[in-house]
C-alpha positions, 0 to 999 in steps of 0.5 A: 500500500505504501508503494501504491500511494507513493506511485499516485494511488488516490481514491474516494467513494461513497454509499448511500442506502435506504430503509432496511430490515434484518431478521436472524434466527438460530436454533441450537439445542446445545447452546440455546437459541438466538434471534435478532431483529434490526432495522434502520431508516437508511444511512451513508458510508464514505471512504478516502485514501491517498497521499493526503491520508485515509478517512472513513465516515458513516451515519445511520438513522433510526436504528432499532435492535431486538435481540433474544439470547437463551441465557437472558429471560427478556429481550435486549431492546435498543434504539437510536435516533442517529448514530455515526462515526468518522476517522481521518489519519495521515498515511505518509511520513512528513516533516510537516504536521498533517490533519487528523480527526475522530468522531462518534455519535450515539444520539437519543439512545433508548433502552427498554424498561426491562434493561433499566430494571436490572440496575434501577428497579424503582425507577429513580433515574430519569429514563430520557433518551441519552446522547454521547457525542465526541468530535476531535480534530488536530494535527500530527506529524507522522514519523514512520510510513506505517503502511510499509511492512518493513518500516512497521516491522522495525517500529520501536515506538509511536509512529507519530506525535500529536502537535495540536488537538481541538475538542470541537464537541463533547456531549454526555447526556444521560440519567439526568446529567449533561456534560459539555466541553470544547477547547484547543491545546497544542503540544510541545514535543521537545519538552517531555520533562514539564509533564514527565513522559508526555509533551507539554500542553498549552491551551485551555478546555472549557467544561460545563456540567448540569445535574451532576450533584442530583445524579450523585444523590440518586446513585447514593440513594439506590445503593450503587455509589457509597456515600464516601465516594460521592463525597470524594467526587463532590470535593473534586468538582469543588476543586475544579469547577465553580457554581453556575447561575442556575441550580446544580450547574457547574463550569470549569476552565482548565488552562495549560500555560506556557510556563507549565502551570495548570489552572482551574478557573484561574486557581493554580493546581500545578 
């Protein structure tokens, strides 16, 4: 593949598909039967590869799954309104930084009350649709042509170094709490002593949390989280975050300074 790319190999393609249904049914007298029904309202998949790097992306709408396993007395019933992923990475060794990206979306995820009942039988946690969304981009310098089998076989360390990272989107919304974040950080790979074993970061990340204390209270009341651990979590939130203008809201700005300090809302913690 490395030789093909060096010779000018460059391709891109995309697939779009419509609504679909799948039914699977296995009968096994020894291990037990298995059945699954899935459906979606369509999606897309794309791929690119060439000297500029490799990239994959895909998305799907209204995914539903119902799975029956012999060892479980109830079906696994799940659905998502939207799901997707993306991955971009360089493939050619270069002295100049190249773009990379990673993203995943699990939007409006819902599971059946039977599954909720395993760990929340009394229904103390909100069962609203949950969302996980992460969108990262940045630049990295590739030190080795890792698609060259000989170079890959002699690889003694990481194939590259990260020069910059941007958190475009961070969302974790579940069980009545919502965490959001964004930020930009650059990395000085010539300095691995300020933060031993890793390049020195410079930049800032902004975070906000809604409903965090309420979720801790519910987990303690359910017996899933010991009170002393919840107290430790609250102390950490008090150290790294400040209260917002609305009840049970917290915000935090984590800064990495040029001289190696780490600040949380202007207060030095390193």
